C-alpha positions in Angstrom: 32.4 13.6 5.7 36.0 12.3 5.6 35.4 10.8 9.0 32.3 9.0 7.8 34.1 7.6 4.8 36.9 6.4 7.1 34.5 4.7 9.6 32.5 3.0 6.9 35.7 1.8 5.2 36.8 0.2 8.5 33.4 -1.3 9.1 33.0 -2.8 5.7 36.4 -3.5 4.3 38.8 -4.2 7.2 36.8 -6.6 9.2 37.8 -10.3 9.0 35.7 -12.0 6.3 32.9 -14.0 7.8 29.6 -15.4 6.4 27.3 -12.7 7.8 25.6 -9.6 6.5 25.0 -6.0 7.7 22.2 -3.5 7.7 23.5 0.0 8.2 21.3 3.0 8.9 22.4 6.5 7.8 20.8 9.5 9.5 21.7 13.1 8.4 24.5 11.8 6.3 23.4 13.4 3.0 21.9 16.8 4.0 18.8 18.0 2.4 17.8 14.5 1.2 16.5 11.4 3.1 17.7 9.1 5.8 18.4 5.6 4.5 19.4 2.0 5.1 22.1 0.2 3.2 22.1 -3.6 3.3 25.5 -5.3 2.6 25.1 -9.1 1.9 28.4 -10.1 3.3 31.4 -8.5 5.2 34.5 -7.9 3.1 38.2 -7.8 3.4 40.5 -5.0 2.1 41.6 -7.4 -0.7 38.0 -8.0 -1.9 37.4 -5.7 -4.8 34.2 -7.4 -6.1 31.5 -4.9 -7.1 27.9 -5.8 -6.2 24.6 -5.0 -7.8 22.4 -2.5 -6.0 18.6 -2.5 -5.6 16.9 0.8 -4.6 13.7 0.2 -2.7 11.2 3.0 -2.7 8.4 2.5 -0.1 4.8 3.5 -0.1 3.0 6.3 1.8 2.4 4.2 4.9 6.1 4.0 5.7 6.8 7.7 5.3 8.0 9.8 8.3 11.0 10.2 10.5 11.3 6.7 12.0 13.7 4.8 9.8 12.7 1.5 11.4 9.4 1.7 9.6 11.1 1.1 6.3 11.7 -2.4 7.5 8.0 -3.1 7.9 7.5 -4.5 4.4 9.5 -4.9 1.2 13.0 -6.2 0.7 14.3 -5.4 4.2 11.6 -7.4 5.8 12.0 -10.2 3.3 15.7 -10.4 4.4 14.5 -10.9 8.0 12.4 -13.8 6.9 15.3 -15.4 5.1 14.9 -14.3 1.5 18.3 -14.4 -0.1 19.1 -11.2 -2.1 22.6 -11.1 -3.4 22.9 -7.4 -3.8 23.4 -4.2 -1.9 20.0 -2.6 -1.0 19.5 1.1 -0.7 16.3 1.9 1.2 15.6 5.6 1.9 12.7 7.0 3.8 10.5 9.8 2.4 8.5 12.2 4.4 5.7 12.9 2.0 6.8 12.1 -1.6 9.8 11.0 -3.7 12.1 13.5 -5.3 14.2 12.0 -8.1 17.0 14.5 -7.5 17.2 13.6 -3.8 17.2 9.9 -4.5 20.0 10.5 -7.0 22.1 12.4 -4.4 21.8 9.4 -2.1 22.7 7.0 -4.9 25.8 9.0 -5.7 26.9 9.0 -2.1 26.3 5.2 -1.9 28.4 4.7 -5.0 31.3 6.6 -3.4 31.1 4.6 -0.1 30.1 1.1 -1.1 31.3 -1.4 -3.7 28.5 -0.7 -6.2 28.5 -2.2 -9.7 27.2 0.9 -11.5 26.2 -1.3 -14.5 23.7 -3.1 -12.3 21.6 -0.6 -10.4 17.9 -1.4 -10.1 14.8 0.3 -8.7 11.9 -1.6 -7.0 9.0 0.5 -5.7 5.3 0.1 -4.7 2.4 2.5 -4.4 3.9 6.0 -3.7 7.2 4.1 -4.4 5.8 3.0 -7.7 5.3 6.7 -8.6 8.8 7.3 -7.3 10.2 4.5 -9.4 8.6 5.9 -12.6 9.7 9.4 -11.9 13.3 8.4 -10.9 13.9 6.1 -13.8 12.3 8.5 -16.3 14.6 11.2 -15.0 17.8 9.2 -15.0 17.3 6.3 -17.4 21.0 6.0 -18.2 21.8 5.0 -14.6 19.3 2.2 -14.3 19.7 -1.4 -15.6 16.0 -2.4 -14.9 13.1 -1.4 -12.7 9.8 -2.7 -11.3 7.0 -0.3 -10.5 4.0 -1.8 -8.7 0.6 -0.2 -7.9 1.8 3.2 -8.9 1.7 5.9 -11.6 3.9 8.9 -12.5 4.2 12.6 -12.3 7.0 13.5 -14.7 6.2 15.4 -17.9 8.5 13.5 -20.3 8.1 9.7 -20.3 10.4 9.0 -23.3 13.3 8.1 -21.0 11.4 5.1 -19.6 11.6 3.5 -23.1 15.4 3.1 -22.6 15.1 0.9 -19.5 13.7 -2.7 -19.1 10.6 -1.8 -17.0 8.1 -4.1 -15.5 4.8 -2.3 -14.4 2.5 -4.5 -12.3 -1.0 -3.5 -11.1 -4.0 -5.3 -9.7 -7.5 -4.9 -11.2 -9.0 -4.7 -7.6 -6.6 -2.0 -6.3 -8.8 0.4 -4.4 -5.9 2.6 -3.2 -4.3 3.4 -6.6 -6.6 2.6 -9.5 -4.9 0.5 -12.3 -5.7 3.3 -14.7 -2.7 5.2 -13.2 -0.4 2.5 -14.5 -2.3 2.4 -17.8 -1.6 6.1 -18.2 2.1 5.5 -18.0 2.0 2.7 -20.5 0.0 4.9 -22.9 2.5 7.8 -22.4 5.4 5.6 -23.1 3.9 4.2 -26.3 3.0 7.7 -27.4 6.6 8.9 -26.9 8.3 6.1 -29.0 8.9 2.4 -29.2 8.2 0.7 -25.9 9.9 -2.6 -26.6 11.5 -2.8 -23.1 8.2 -2.5 -21.3 6.3 -5.3 -19.5 2.9 -4.5 -18.2 1.0 -7.1 -16.1 -2.5 -6.3 -15.0 -3.3 -9.0 -12.4 -7.0 -10.0 -12.3 -8.6 -9.6 -8.8 -5.4 -8.5 -7.1 -5.7 -5.8 -4.4 -3.2 -3.1 -3.4 -1.9 -5.1 -0.5 -1.9 -8.4 -2.3 0.9 -7.2 -4.6 3.0 -6.4 -1.6 3.6 -10.2 -1.4 5.8 -9.9 -4.5 8.6 -8.4 -2.4 8.9 -11.8 -0.6 9.2 -13.9 -3.7 12.4 -14.7 -5.5 11.1 -14.0 -9.0 11.3 -10.2 -9.0 14.9 -10.2 -7.9 15.7 -12.9 -10.5 14.1 -10.7 -13.1 16.0 -7.6 -12.1 19.4 -9.3 -12.1 18.9 -10.6 -15.7 19.5 -7.1 -16.9 22.7 -4.9 -17.1 23.8 -1.7 -18.6 26.7 -3.7 -19.9 24.5 -5.8 -22.2 25.4 -5.2 -25.8 21.7 -5.0 -26.7 19.1 -3.9 -24.2 16.3 -6.4 -24.0 13.6 -7.1 -21.5 13.2 -10.6 -20.0 9.7 -12.0 -20.3 10.3 -15.5 -19.0 10.0 -14.7 -15.2 6.4 -14.8 -14.2 4.4 -13.5 -11.2 1.6 -16.0 -10.5 -1.3 -16.0 -8.0 0.0 -19.2 -6.6 3.4 -17.6 -6.1 1.9 -14.7 -4.2 -0.2 -17.0 -2.1 2.9 -19.0 -1.1 5.2 -16.0 -0.7 5.6 -16.1 3.0 5.6 -19.9 3.3 8.4 -20.3 0.8 11.0 -18.5 2.8 13.5 -20.4 4.9 12.8 -18.7 8.2 13.9 -15.7 10.3 17.5 -14.8 10.4 19.6 -12.1 12.3 21.3 -9.2 10.7 24.1 -7.0 12.2 22.7 -3.5 12.5 25.0 -0.4 12.6 23.9 3.2 12.9 25.6 6.3 11.4 24.2 9.6 12.6 25.2 13.1 11.4 28.7 12.2 10.5 29.5 10.0 13.5 29.1 6.3 13.9 27.5 4.4 16.8 27.1 0.7 16.9 23.4 -0.1 17.3 23.9 -3.8 17.6 27.0 -4.6 15.6 28.1 -8.1 16.3 25.0 -8.9 18.3 21.8 -10.5 17.0 18.6 -8.5 16.8 15.9 -9.0 19.4 13.7 -11.8 18.2 10.1 -12.8 18.6 8.5 -16.2 18.5 8.7 -17.8 15.0 6.3 -20.3 13.5 7.4 -23.3 11.5 6.6 -21.4 8.3 9.1 -18.6 9.3 6.5 -16.0 10.3 7.1 -13.9 13.5 4.0 -14.0 15.7 2.5 -12.0 18.6 0.0 -13.1 21.2 -2.9 -10.6 21.7 -3.0 -9.0 25.2 -5.7 -7.0 26.9 -6.0 -3.5 25.4 -4.2 -4.4 22.1 -5.4 -2.9 18.8 -4.0 -3.4 15.4 -2.7 0.1 15.5 -0.8 -0.3 18.8 0.6 -3.6 17.6 1.8 -2.1 14.3 3.5 0.8 16.1 5.2 -1.5 18.7 6.6 -3.8 16.1 7.5 -1.3 13.4 4.9 -2.6 10.9 1.7 -1.3 9.4 -2.0 -2.1 10.0 -2.3 -3.0 6.3 0.5 -5.5 6.6 -1.1 -7.1 9.7 -4.4 -7.4 7.9 -2.9 -8.9 4.8 -0.9 -11.5 6.7 -3.7 -12.6 9.0 -6.8 -12.3 6.7 -8.1 -9.5 8.9 -9.8 -6.1 8.3 -9.5 -2.9 10.3 -12.8 -3.8 12.0 -11.8 -7.3 13.0 -12.2 -8.1 16.8 -9.0 -9.2 18.4 -9.3 -12.0 21.1 -7.0 -12.1 24.1 -4.6 -15.1 23.5 -5.0 -14.9 19.8 -1.7 -15.4 17.9 -1.2 -13.3 14.8 1.6 -13.0 12.3 3.7 -9.9 12.3 
């Protein structure tokens, strides 16, 4: 562990300061928990003592498993690739089947000890299974969290009173066929039954499907909302000025500036290897709107394309207005 700390210190603190960012994978670093990514918005010098806010991203069931690259298939890490500016550290673990609040906490504590985290500005942002994970984690450790967003989820904890201490935005669509909106409504009812829920926002978006709400990760609004809150606030309040609109979701991909490269470094089991440090990631064709594209070849299926490009069939269908039964034509160009 000392060797890991030393290596990360060198990688993050002793490099010359340049206007670039890093995405660092951690495999087997915190035994008995999850593998995870940490995004650092800029390299730092030894004299830079600035603390940064941290966003914990909890993914849905489709990104579960043992391939950490899948966690970049949607959500904040993919939004970064498309140019979304997120001025915070991002902690993105990968679950195998479900989220354990205690395991997430162990990873958070490790991250606090190895990265410049502003502990008064820790946020959670999860969807689907990650929405459940958000509710369970925030409800278990409310004194650690400045604000949280739970989309398309529910909860499994027994005591929901802790959630009333945290500015919490619950978002669900009325046409969600994967997780019915009644799951979020149960959380709202449980919170109100356990005490004043003055810090709760609950938006039930008419006609929105499960995958539709995934577009919110690519908008600037959720991050603006999170960063309006801090544990250092003299009085805890919840912002209600930031809005998620249907127009905003429709324009989510178009409103990003375009694909950018990240330095990627890998840490495995206590040793560090440079995956592509100092080198740009491999790129694919980019449209004027900033979407990566792929040209259909003979034998391609949505499943094979998703596996090859570390994305999901659901994401491909959403971005290209397709269904799982859509016929792919050779030469057809689709967004990844």
